[in-house]
C-alpha positions as CSV (number, residue, x, y, z in Angstrom):
1,X,84.1,-25.9,8.5
2,X,83.7,-26.5,4.9
3,X,80.6,-28.5,5.5
4,X,79.2,-25.6,7.6
5,X,80.0,-23.1,4.9
6,X,78.2,-25.5,2.4
7,X,75.2,-25.7,4.9
8,X,75.1,-22.0,5.2
9,X,75.3,-21.4,1.4
10,X,72.4,-24.1,0.8
11,X,70.5,-22.2,3.5
12,X,71.3,-19.0,1.8
13,X,70.1,-20.1,-1.5
14,X,67.0,-21.5,0.1
15,X,66.2,-18.2,1.7
16,X,67.1,-16.2,-1.3
17,X,64.4,-18.5,-3.2
18,X,62.0,-17.9,-0.5
19,X,62.6,-14.2,-0.6
20,X,62.1,-14.3,-4.2
21,X,58.9,-16.0,-3.9
22,X,57.8,-13.6,-1.3
23,X,58.7,-10.6,-3.6
24,X,56.7,-12.1,-6.4
25,X,53.7,-12.7,-4.2
26,X,54.1,-9.1,-2.7
27,X,54.3,-7.7,-6.2
28,X,51.1,-9.7,-7.2
29,X,49.3,-8.5,-4.1
30,X,50.3,-4.9,-4.9
31,X,49.1,-5.3,-8.5
32,X,45.7,-6.8,-7.3
33,X,45.6,-4.0,-4.7
34,X,46.1,-1.4,-7.5
35,X,43.4,-3.2,-9.7
36,X,40.9,-3.2,-6.6
37,X,41.6,0.6,-6.1
38,X,41.1,1.4,-9.8
39,X,37.7,-0.7,-9.6
40,X,36.7,1.0,-6.5
41,X,37.3,4.6,-8.0
42,X,35.5,3.5,-11.1
43,X,32.5,2.5,-9.0
44,X,32.7,5.6,-6.9
45,X,32.7,7.9,-10.1
46,X,30.3,5.9,-12.4
47,X,28.1,3.5,-10.4
48,X,27.6,5.2,-7.0
49,X,26.0,8.4,-8.2
50,X,23.4,6.6,-10.3
51,X,22.8,4.2,-7.4
52,X,22.3,7.2,-4.9
53,X,19.9,8.7,-7.6
54,X,17.9,5.4,-7.9
55,X,17.7,5.2,-4.1
56,X,16.2,8.9,-4.0
57,X,13.8,8.0,-6.7
58,X,12.6,4.8,-4.9
59,X,12.2,6.7,-1.6
60,X,10.2,9.4,-3.6
61,X,8.1,6.6,-5.1
62,X,7.4,5.1,-1.7
63,X,6.3,8.4,-0.3
64,X,3.9,8.9,-3.4
65,X,2.7,5.4,-2.8
66,X,2.1,5.9,0.8
67,X,0.1,9.2,0.1
68,X,-1.9,7.4,-2.6
69,X,-2.6,4.6,-0.1
70,X,-3.9,7.2,2.5
71,X,-6.0,8.8,-0.1
72,X,-7.5,5.6,-1.3
73,X,-8.0,4.6,2.4
74,X,-10.1,8.0,2.9
75,X,-12.0,7.3,-0.3
76,X,-12.9,3.9,0.8
77,X,-14.1,5.2,4.3
78,X,-16.1,7.8,2.6
79,X,-17.6,5.2,0.1
80,X,-18.5,2.9,3.2
81,X,-20.1,5.7,4.9
82,X,-22.2,6.6,1.8
83,X,-23.1,2.9,1.4
84,X,-24.2,2.7,5.0
85,X,-26.3,5.9,4.7
86,X,-27.8,4.4,1.4
87,X,-28.7,1.2,3.2
88,X,-30.2,3.0,6.0
89,X,-32.3,5.2,3.5
90,X,-33.3,2.0,1.7
91,X,-34.4,0.5,5.1
92,X,-36.5,3.7,5.9
93,X,-37.9,3.7,2.5
94,X,-38.9,0.0,2.8
95,X,-40.6,0.7,6.1
96,X,-42.3,3.7,4.6
97,X,-43.5,1.5,1.6
98,X,-44.7,-1.1,4.1
99,X,-46.6,1.5,6.0
100,X,-48.2,2.9,2.8
101,X,-49.3,-0.6,1.8
102,X,-50.9,-1.0,5.2
103,X,-52.7,2.3,4.9
104,X,-53.7,1.4,1.2
105,X,-55.2,-2.1,2.4
106,X,-56.9,-0.3,5.3
107,X,-58.5,2.3,3.0
108,X,-59.4,-0.3,0.5
109,X,-61.0,-2.4,3.3
110,X,-62.9,0.6,4.6
111,X,-64.1,1.4,1.1
112,X,-65.3,-2.3,0.5
113,X,-67.1,-2.2,3.8
114,X,-68.8,1.3,3.0
115,X,-69.0,1.2,-0.8
116,X,-71.3,4.1,-1.0
117,X,-70.4,5.9,2.2
118,X,-67.7,8.3,3.4
119,X,-65.5,9.1,0.6
120,X,-64.8,12.3,2.6
121,X,-63.3,10.0,5.5
122,X,-61.0,8.3,3.2
123,X,-59.9,11.5,1.6
124,X,-59.3,13.0,5.1
125,X,-57.4,9.9,6.2
126,X,-55.1,10.0,3.2
127,X,-54.4,13.8,3.7
128,X,-53.7,13.4,7.4
129,X,-51.2,10.5,6.9
130,X,-49.5,12.3,3.9
131,X,-49.2,15.3,6.1
132,X,-47.7,13.3,9.0
133,X,-45.3,11.5,6.8
134,X,-43.9,14.9,5.3
135,X,-43.4,16.2,8.8
136,X,-41.6,13.2,10.0
137,X,-39.1,13.3,7.2
């Protein structure tokens, strides 16, 4: 019986030590929990509002960038259209210049073939072709 009491006393001492250790761990956990709560509260009070503001600012900047991209895209399309029109105009102008050179060569050959003759014919040809060109534009 005495041995059982001693065993129980030892067991009781062990359990009390374990209980003390668990109480210490619990107190440490509670202290850590309080620290975390304070940190969370601090973040909510100080950091979170500035983060939300930064997020709104970034969203606004994104919207501005999207609008700017759309505007630049429109400007690029217009510039490409004007470039195409200018290229077409240049092509027509080159064709007109070629036709004028051919007319000039023809008139020069006619003048060479008839050096004394028909300046009236040459003048009439120039006027007619000039008139046709102005009406085709």
